[in-house]
C-alpha positions in Angstrom: 203.3 73.8 83.2 202.2 70.8 85.2 198.6 71.3 84.1 199.6 71.7 80.5 201.6 68.4 80.5 198.8 66.6 82.3 196.2 67.9 79.8 198.4 66.5 76.9 198.5 63.0 78.3 196.4 61.7 75.4 199.0 63.2 73.0 202.1 61.5 74.5 204.4 62.5 71.6 203.7 66.2 72.2 204.0 66.0 76.0 207.2 64.0 75.6 208.7 66.7 73.3 207.7 69.5 75.7 209.2 67.5 78.6 212.5 67.1 76.9 212.6 70.8 76.0 211.9 72.1 79.5 213.7 69.5 81.7 217.1 71.2 81.6 216.0 74.7 82.7 213.8 73.1 85.4 216.7 71.1 86.8 218.9 74.2 86.9 216.1 76.1 88.7 215.5 73.1 91.0 219.2 73.2 92.1 218.9 76.9 92.8 215.8 76.7 94.9 217.3 73.9 97.0 220.5 76.0 97.5 218.3 79.0 98.4 216.1 76.9 100.7 212.9 78.0 99.0 210.7 75.3 100.4 207.4 76.1 98.5 209.1 76.2 95.1 210.9 72.9 95.9 207.6 71.2 96.4 206.2 72.7 93.2 209.2 71.7 91.1 209.1 68.2 92.6 205.5 67.8 91.5 206.5 69.1 88.0 209.4 66.7 87.8 207.2 63.9 88.9 204.8 64.6 86.0 207.7 64.9 83.5 209.5 61.7 84.6 206.5 59.5 85.2 203.5 60.8 83.1 205.1 62.2 79.9 206.8 59.0 78.8 210.1 60.7 79.3 212.0 57.5 79.3 211.0 56.7 75.7 214.1 58.6 74.6 216.8 56.4 76.2 219.9 58.6 75.6 218.2 61.8 76.7 216.8 60.3 79.8 220.1 58.7 80.8 221.8 62.0 80.4 219.3 63.6 82.8 219.3 60.7 85.3 223.1 60.6 85.4 223.5 64.4 85.9 225.4 64.9 89.1 223.5 68.1 89.9 220.1 66.2 89.9 221.5 63.5 92.3 223.1 66.2 94.5 219.9 68.2 94.6 217.8 65.1 95.6 220.3 64.3 98.4 220.3 67.8 99.7 216.5 67.9 99.5 216.2 64.7 101.5 218.3 66.3 104.2 215.8 69.2 104.4 214.8 70.1 108.0 211.1 70.8 107.0 209.4 67.4 107.2 206.7 68.4 104.7 209.3 69.2 102.0 211.4 66.1 102.9 208.3 63.9 102.5 207.9 65.1 98.9 211.5 64.1 98.2 210.9 60.7 99.6 
């Protein structure tokens, strides 16, 4: 999915629509992999979220992006991830 979104950078309207469609399921999955301590998947999902938030013009839709950024599960997941004992994974959170 990360490669698809990156390949659509020149079509920002399409990548933005895809990002808004997939962000909720990805955040639910992100919370689960952190709770299950699946370190490899955490790094993969962090990279995908980085592409969604910073390269897909996700912030163009103000109300949708505010809803995501104010979601307590996202903030809780990030805080839990930054407490990860594996330094490589923790580095990706930082």
